C-alpha positions in Angstrom: 24.6 189.0 -128.7 22.9 188.1 -125.5 19.6 189.2 -125.9 19.4 186.4 -128.6 20.8 183.6 -126.2 18.4 184.9 -123.3 16.0 184.6 -125.8 16.7 181.3 -127.0 17.1 180.2 -123.4 13.4 181.2 -122.8 12.4 179.4 -125.7 13.9 176.0 -124.7 12.5 176.3 -121.0 8.6 177.1 -121.7 9.3 174.0 -124.7 10.5 171.7 -121.6 7.5 173.0 -119.6 4.9 171.9 -122.1 6.2 168.2 -122.5 5.4 167.7 -118.7 2.9 165.4 -118.1 -0.5 166.2 -116.3 1.1 164.8 -113.1 3.8 166.8 -113.5 1.9 170.0 -114.2 -0.5 169.0 -111.0 2.8 169.9 -108.7 1.7 173.8 -109.1 -1.7 172.8 -107.5 -2.0 171.6 -104.0 -4.0 168.0 -104.0 -3.7 164.6 -103.4 -3.4 162.3 -100.1 -7.3 161.4 -100.7 -7.9 157.9 -99.0 -10.2 154.8 -99.9 -13.8 155.3 -98.1 -16.9 153.1 -98.2 -17.3 151.2 -101.0 -13.8 152.1 -102.5 -12.4 149.7 -105.4 -9.1 150.2 -107.7 -6.2 152.5 -107.5 -6.3 155.4 -106.0 -6.3 157.9 -109.0 -7.9 160.9 -107.3 -6.5 164.4 -106.7 -8.2 167.5 -105.1 -7.8 169.8 -102.5 -9.9 171.3 -99.6 -9.8 175.7 -100.2 -12.1 176.3 -96.9 -11.8 176.0 -94.5 -8.1 176.1 -94.0 -6.4 173.3 -92.2 -7.0 174.7 -88.4 -9.1 177.4 -88.9 -11.4 178.3 -86.4 -15.0 178.2 -86.4 -17.3 179.9 -84.0 -19.2 177.2 -81.9 -23.2 177.3 -83.6 -22.0 179.0 -86.5 -22.8 177.8 -90.2 -19.7 177.6 -92.1 -18.5 176.7 -95.9 -16.5 174.2 -97.6 -15.2 174.5 -101.0 -12.5 172.5 -102.8 -12.2 170.2 -105.7 -11.7 166.8 -106.9 -11.1 164.6 -109.9 -10.6 161.1 -110.9 -7.8 161.8 -113.2 -8.5 158.4 -115.2 -12.3 159.5 -116.0 -13.2 160.2 -119.4 -15.2 163.3 -120.1 -15.8 164.6 -116.7 -14.3 165.0 -113.3 -16.1 161.1 -112.6 -17.4 162.5 -109.2 -21.0 162.8 -108.5 -21.5 163.6 -105.1 -19.7 165.2 -101.9 -20.1 165.0 -98.5 -18.6 166.1 -95.4 -18.7 164.0 -92.7 -17.8 164.2 -88.5 -16.8 160.8 -87.6 -19.5 158.6 -89.3 -22.2 162.0 -89.1 -22.8 163.3 -92.0 -23.4 166.9 -91.9 -23.8 168.3 -95.6 -24.3 167.0 -99.2 -22.2 169.5 -101.0 -23.1 171.2 -104.5 -20.6 169.3 -107.0 -19.7 170.2 -110.7 -18.6 173.9 -110.2 -16.5 176.2 -112.1 -12.6 175.7 -111.8 -10.6 176.6 -115.0 -7.7 176.7 -113.0 -8.1 173.0 -112.3 -8.0 172.4 -116.2 -5.4 174.8 -117.3 -3.0 173.1 -114.7 -4.1 169.3 -115.3 -4.4 170.0 -119.2 -7.8 168.7 -118.8 -10.9 170.9 -120.2 -13.5 168.7 -118.3 -11.9 169.2 -115.0 -13.3 173.1 -115.2 -16.4 171.7 -113.7 -14.2 170.0 -110.8 -15.2 172.1 -107.7 -17.4 171.1 -105.0 -18.9 173.6 -102.5 -22.0 174.4 -99.9 -23.2 175.1 -96.5 -22.7 173.1 -93.5 -25.2 174.2 -91.0 -25.0 171.6 -88.4 -23.4 173.0 -85.1 -19.9 171.0 -84.5 -18.8 170.2 -80.6 -16.3 172.4 -79.2 -12.3 172.2 -79.3 -10.3 170.5 -82.6 -12.5 168.7 -84.7 -11.5 166.7 -87.9 -13.9 166.8 -90.9 -14.3 164.1 -93.3 -14.5 165.2 -96.9 -15.6 162.1 -99.0 -16.2 162.2 -103.0 -18.4 159.5 -104.3 -17.6 158.0 -107.7 -20.4 156.0 -109.8 -18.1 152.6 -110.1 -15.5 152.8 -108.1 -17.0 153.8 -104.2 -16.2 156.6 -101.8 -12.8 158.5 -101.7 -11.9 161.0 -98.4 -9.6 163.5 -97.3 -9.7 165.2 -94.3 -8.7 168.8 -92.8 -8.4 169.8 -88.8 -10.8 172.8 -87.8 -10.8 174.5 -84.1 -14.6 175.2 -82.6 -14.6 177.9 -80.5 -16.9 177.2 -77.8 -17.8 174.7 -74.9 -16.5 171.2 -75.2 -19.6 170.0 -73.9 -21.8 170.9 -77.5 -22.8 168.1 -79.2 -24.2 167.5 -83.1 -27.7 167.9 -83.7 -28.9 164.4 -84.3 -32.5 165.6 -86.0 -30.2 166.9 -89.1 -27.3 164.9 -89.1 -28.3 161.5 -88.8 -30.5 159.0 -90.1 -31.5 157.3 -93.4 -30.3 159.3 -96.5 -31.8 158.5 -100.3 -30.4 160.3 -103.0 -31.3 160.1 -106.8 -28.2 160.7 -109.0 -29.5 160.0 -112.5 -31.7 161.2 -114.2 -31.8 164.5 -112.7 -35.0 166.8 -113.2 -32.7 168.7 -116.6 -31.9 165.6 -117.8 -34.0 164.6 -121.0 -33.4 160.4 -121.1 -33.3 158.9 -124.5 -36.6 156.8 -125.0 -35.5 154.6 -127.8 -33.3 152.4 -125.6 -32.6 151.0 -122.3 -31.5 153.6 -119.3 -30.0 153.1 -115.9 -31.5 154.6 -113.1 -29.2 155.0 -110.0 -28.5 156.8 -106.9 -26.9 156.9 -102.9 -28.7 155.1 -99.8 -27.6 154.6 -96.3 -28.3 154.9 -92.8 -25.7 157.1 -90.9 -26.9 155.2 -87.5 -25.8 151.9 -89.2 -23.8 149.0 -87.5 -21.0 147.0 -89.3 -22.9 143.8 -90.0 -25.7 145.9 -91.5 -23.0 147.7 -94.0 -24.7 150.7 -95.2 -27.8 150.3 -93.3 -29.9 149.9 -96.3 -31.5 146.9 -97.0 -34.0 147.7 -99.8 -34.3 150.5 -102.6 -37.7 150.0 -104.8 -38.9 152.1 -107.6 -42.2 153.3 -108.9 -43.3 154.9 -112.2 -45.9 157.9 -111.8 -47.6 157.2 -108.3 -47.0 156.0 -105.1 -46.5 152.7 -104.3 -49.9 150.6 -104.1 -51.7 153.5 -105.6 -53.7 153.0 -108.7 -51.7 154.2 -111.9 -48.3 153.3 -110.3 -45.9 151.4 -112.2 -43.3 149.1 -110.7 -39.4 149.5 -112.2 -38.4 146.9 -109.8 -36.1 146.4 -106.5 -32.7 148.1 -106.9 -29.4 146.2 -107.1 -27.5 147.3 -104.0 -23.5 147.8 -103.9 -22.5 149.2 -100.8 -24.1 152.8 -100.9 -24.8 152.7 -104.2 -28.0 151.5 -105.7 -28.6 151.3 -109.1 -32.1 150.1 -111.3 -32.0 149.1 -115.6 -35.2 150.0 -116.8 -36.9 150.3 -120.9 -38.1 153.7 -121.3 -39.3 152.4 -124.8 -42.1 151.5 -123.0 -43.2 154.8 -121.7 -42.4 156.9 -124.5 -46.0 157.7 -125.3 -45.6 160.2 -122.6 -43.0 163.1 -121.9 -43.0 163.5 -118.6 -43.0 160.8 -115.3 -42.3 161.0 -111.8 -40.2 158.7 -109.9 -40.9 157.5 -106.4 -38.5 156.0 -104.9 -38.1 154.3 -101.5 -35.4 153.3 -99.3 -35.9 150.7 -96.2 -33.8 151.2 -93.3 -32.1 147.8 -91.8 -31.2 149.6 -88.8 -34.6 150.7 -87.8 -37.3 149.6 -90.5 -38.3 153.1 -91.2 -38.7 154.1 -94.7 -37.4 157.1 -97.0 -39.6 158.3 -100.1 -37.8 160.5 -102.5 -39.5 161.5 -105.8 -37.6 163.0 -109.2 -39.1 164.1 -112.0 -37.9 162.7 -115.6 -38.7 164.1 -119.1 -38.2 161.2 -121.8 -37.5 162.4 -125.4 -40.2 161.8 -127.9 
């Protein structure tokens, strides 16, 4: 009789746990405390955690180190909702991290199979100043701006060391979509979008980028190059609607994207292969 009652009790406990919402289940994972960053809009629906480095960890001066973790927008449909993650020291970008990495534990606990690709990670090779430093991990979304989480680390070394400006500051330009692996449907309109900003910007210059131009199949001004137009700028995000139907006779193309700095007047070029379905 006692064994039977124990079995019934265990069954009831399991049933109650299974009825818990993903938010309640998420208590078994560390996370939360993400704050609005550049261009943030809407409610704070973000959950995630910086697994490495641990809070209070010691990093050798001048040494590279790993940054890993996970983050999701809990309102995203069909994916984690995050298209870029970078590590910042103050206003200086140290590195962009790989996103979409495997985290089956997050998917299991949050009850959403799409969160299995919520991990981020990468190597920061820029030397940090000595002493206690606060790193900011900034997660970017396509339509809700950026959201951040901080972590403090101790850097063993001389307090007079500085971040290498040549690799840590300047004009940043990224094409997020389409990627080189995408096959863009050629029978309807599409959107090219990405991120562009200057780490040296001032408040009155917003993101520090005042123009992003997109060309196809050649550099600007060269014979054979086709102008797709000037992108729309929203904070550090840029986007451009185009019509692949105009180019469906050829499968492979190359995008040429130029970002212009409002801070220095310099320009940065990024190229990206793009494939259209026949």
